[in-house]
N, C-alpha and C positions, 0 to 999 in steps of 0.2 A: 629720348636723346637721338635716335636715328633720324626722326623727322626734323629735328632741330640741330644741325651740325655745329652751331655756335655754342650750344649749351652742353655743359659737362656736369655730371653728377659724381660727387666725391664719395668715399667709403662711408661717411656719416649720413648720407642721404641728402646733403645740401646741393642745391642746383646753383651752378655758377656759369656766368657767361665767359666768352673767350678772354676777357680782361681779368678774370679771377674774382669778380664781384659777386657777392651772395645775393640772389634775388628772391628765392622762395625756399622755405624749409619744409620738406616733406614729412620729416619726423614729427614736427609740431602738429601737422594736420592729422596724423595717426593718433597722436596723444589726445587731440581734441575729440576725435571719434571715440577713443577709449574712455575718456572722461564722460562723454555724453551717454555712452552705454552703461557706465558705472552708475551715473545718476539715475538712469531709468531703472536699473536693477535695485538700487537703494530705495527708490520710491516703491517699487513692487514689493520688496521685502518689508518695508514699513507698512504698506497697505495690508499685507498678509498678517503681520504682527498686530496691527490695529484691529483687524477683523477678529483675530483670536482673543485679544484683550476685551473687545466689546462683547463677544460671546461669553467669556468667563465672567465678566462684570454682570451681565444679565443673569447668568446662572447664580452667582453669589447673591445678588439682590433678591432673587426669588427665594433662595434658601434663607436669607435673613428675614424676609417677610413671613415665611412659614415658621421660622424659629420664634419670631416675636409673638405670633399668634399662639403657638404652643406654650410659650413662656407665660403669656397672659392667662391662658387657661389653667396652667399649673398654679399660678399665683392666686387665682380665684378659688381653686379647690383648696389650696393651702390655707387661705384666710378662713374659708368655711370650716375646714377641719380644726383650725386653731380655735375657732369660736366654741367648738364643742369641748375643747380642752380634755382630751382623753387621759392625759397624764394625771391631771387633777382627779379625774373620776377613778382611776386605778387606785390612787392613794386613799380616797374616800371609801371605796369598796373594801380595800384591804383592812382599813380600820374597822369598818362595819363587821367584817369577817372575824376579826379578833374579839370584838364585843360579843358576837353570837357564840363563839367558842367558849368564852369566859362564862357566859350565861348558861350554856349547855353543861359545862363542867360543874357549875354550881347546882343546877337543877338535878343532875345525875347524882351528885354527892348527897343531896338531901333525900333523893329517892332511895339511894342505897341504904341509908340509915332507917328510913321510916316507910318507904313505899313497897309495893308489890313488884314482882318481876315483869308483869304485863305492863304496868305503868312506866316502868323503866324502859322497856322496849319501845313503847309508843313515843316516849320523850326522845329516845335516841333516834328513832326514825324521823320524827319531826325536825330535829336539829340537823340530821344528816341531809335531809332534803334542802333545808335553808343553806347549809354550807356548800352543797353541790351547786345550787343556784348561784350563789355569790361567786364561787370559784369560776363558774362558766362565764359570768359577767366580767370578772377580772381578766380572764384569759382573752375575752373579746376586746376589752379596752386596751390591753397590752398590745394586741395585734394592731389595733387602730393607731395606737401611739407609735409603733414601729413604722407603720405606713406613713404617718405624718412626718417622721424623721426622714424617711426615704424621699418623700415629696420635697422636703426642704433641700436635701442634697441634690435632687434632680433640678430644682429651681436654680440653685447656685451654679450647677453645671451648665444649664441653659443660658444663664446670665453671662458666664464666661464665654460660651460659644458665640453668643450674640455680639459681645465686645470684640472677639477675634474676627468675626465676619465683617463688622463695621470697619475695623482696621484694614482688613484685606480689601474690602470694596474701595476704601479711600486710596489705598496703594494702587489699585487698578485704574481708578479715575485719574490719579496723577500720571500714571504710565500712559494712559490714553491721551491726556493733554500733551505730554512730552512727544509722543509719536505724531500727533496731529501737527504740532509745531515743527517737528523734524521734517515731515512731509511738505509742509508749506515752505520751509526754508529751502528744501531741495528743489522744489518747483520754481522758486523765485530766482535761484542762481542761474 
């Protein structure tokens, strides 16, 4: 204003000539500068967020890939285990054990009436060995049956985890597209 004595700046920042006409608005120029800075900051923030989303997306996709491989391995083991049908074997061996115990009791009953003490001890030892062998097998089959149930639970858990990861990855992909669109719109303005 000192270099231009004809120009007057009012309290709102408007430049007026000596006739009182408005020629340039300083305030709008400042607002334009502020808007430009804001756009740049918005773009920088969107770029940072996009970088974070891309990193998270990559991490989740790798986790999904590893989970799918683990799930397939579990499914393969589960199918193999199911083919062996441990539960069925437990039932069969328990029935076999009952038959041997009935047979043993019958043999011992006959020996008590007619046989010697040595024959009775020999028969008891023979059947005791058979019973212990079958009980050991039943115990092993029950353990394997429990392992099979645990693998089924793990497979279901892995399946849920994979579904959650797929949903999370889809959400991050949508977020990435939205951010990319937002950055493009900001640069186009």
